[in-house]
N, C-alpha and C positions, 0 to 999 in steps of 0.2 A: 165727450161732448166738446164741441166747437167753442173756441174762446172770442171769436170776433164775429160780429153781426152788424149787418148794415139796415138801415131803416129803409123800406121801400115806399112808405106812404105815411103822411103826416097823421099822427093819433095822439091822444091824451092818455096818460096811465097814471094810477095811484102809486106812488114810490114812498119809501122811508129815504129821508135825506140823511145825510152825515153832518149835520150842522154841528159846530163845536160845542161840546158839553150838552147838546140835546138831541132828541131822535123826534122828529115830526113826520107825520104823513102829509104829501103833497100830491096835488095833481099836476104833472107838467107835460106841457106838449112837446113832443118829439118831432123834428122834421125829416123829411125825405132826404137821404144822404149822411144823416148823422152816424156815427160809428160808435158801437158800443163794444167794450173790451170785458170780457167776463175775467174778474181777478181770481186768486186762489183764495180770498178770504170769503167764508161763509159763516152764517149764524143761525141758531136754530131758536124760533120764538114760541114758547109753549103755545099750544091750540092752534098755532098758525103754521108751523113747519118751517122747513129750511128756505133761507133767504142767500141770494149771490150779490156780491158786492160788485157793482158794475161802473166803469168810467164812461162817461159820455164826452166824446170828442175831446178826450184830455182837458176839458173845461169843469167838470164836477162829477162826484160820486153819489151813488145811490145804492139802496138794497131793492132788490125785485123779488118776489115770490116765485120759486121755481115753477110752480104751475102757471103763473102768469108769463112768464118766459117761454114756456111751451105753448100756451094757446096764442100767443103773438106770433111764434113760428108757425104753427099749424094754419093759421089765419092769413098768413102771407104778409104780415105786417113787418117783419124782419127776416132776413136771410143770412145764412152762412156762406163761407167762402166755397164750401161743397156744393150748396144750392146753385150758387153762380157758376161753378164748373160744369154742372149738368145743365145749366141754361146755355153756357157757350158752346158745349158739345151740341146740343140740339139745334142752335142757330147756325153753327158751321154746316150741319147737314141740311138745313133748310137753304142756305146760300148756295151750297153745291147742287142742291136740286133745283133750284130756280135757274141757275147756270145751265144745267143739263136740259131743262125744258125751255130755254130761250124766253123765261118769264122775267121781263124787264122790271116790273112794278115790284114782283115778289122778291126780286134780288135786291132793289135798292131799299125795300121796306126791311127785309131781314138784315142785311149789311149796315144799314143804320142802327138797328137794335143791337146789333153785334158790337158795333163801336161803342155805343153808350155803355153796355154791359162791361165791356173791357175796361172802360175808364173807372166803372164803379169797383173792379175788383182791384185796380191799380191803386185807388184811394183806400181800400179796406187792406190791402197788403202792406202799405205804407203805415198805416196805423198799426197793425200787428206788429211790424217790424220795430217799432218805438217801444214796444211792450217788452221785446226779448232783451 
């Protein structure tokens, strides 16, 4: 499983916080560009299943149910570094295709998207490097 994810679009999620001395459920809004790092700490809650401890932008930690994490990934709310690599590969292809076809608008559009995605990956990799 990937350990680093980036939020692709703003959403709210019910999570268990790590408040000192107490555990509470909170609905937190996460924003586009936030970085989640899945830690090695996990816990099992009876009748609910496994939860992962996640660091959000090195600002706070929370627990999230493994199925919620999978759903967010499947729905495209979050993406992993591998997801970004696949998108980068596709965009490189689209840029080259636009060049071959002399498609100025397609080239500009795909090149801009490629640039933004490269910036996202750099931000994600910097966050991941801090956890090593």
